[in-house]
N, C-alpha and C positions, 0 to 999 in steps of 0.2 A: 394080953395087952391091956394097958391102962388107957383110960379116957382122959382128955385134957380139956378144960374149959377156961377160956381167957376172956375176961370181961373188960370193958372200957377201952377197946381197941379204937384208935383214931380212924375216922371215916376215910381219910386219905390212904391209910395203910390197907384198909379193906378193899378199896378200889384198886390199889396197886396189885394186891394179891389176886383179885378177880382177873385183872388184865394179864398178869403173868401166867396164871393157871390156864386161861383161854389160849394164850400163845403157845403153851406146851401141850395143849389138848388134854388137860387133867382137870379134875375137880379142885375146888379151893382146898378141900381137906387133903387131897393127895399132894397138891403143890406145897402146902404147909409142911407136910411130912418130909418132903424132899429138902425143903429149905432148912428145917431143923436138923435133919441128919447131916447135911453138908456143912453146916456151921458147927455143930456140936461133936460130930464124930470124926471129922477130918483133921489131920494134923495142921497146926497153924503154919502159915507160910510167912516168912520174914524176908524183907528186902535186904539187899547187900549192906546198906548203911546200918540196919539194925544188927545184922550178924557181926559186922566189924566193931560196933559199939559194945557188943556183948563179950568180945574177946578180953581175957584178963590182961592187965597192964603188967607185963613182965619184962625184965631186961632193960637195957638202955638203948637209945637210938643208935649208938655206935655199933651195937651188935648186928644191926641190919644194914649197915652201909656197904655199898658195893666195893669190892676189892679191885684195885687196878689190875690191868692185864699182866703187868710185869711182876707184881707181887706174888710170892709163893703162898698158897693157901696153907694155913696151919692144919695139922692133923687133929681133928676134934674128937677122935675116937680113942686116942691114947693119952 
């Protein structure tokens, strides 16, 4: 395992780390390992708006309009 040294960390961040570590019953070092692993090794979660925005723009809006109940749906497979 490698060692990591981070210099110039803001005092407010250090205090927040101490508080969080204490709340979880861990040392600051152990808490920082957990934080790094959760951020860097977990897949990113995106909200619905981000997922919808990432969808490719294909087709025209008419392709997605609801058909009336009386209309016969066309055979899209033949």
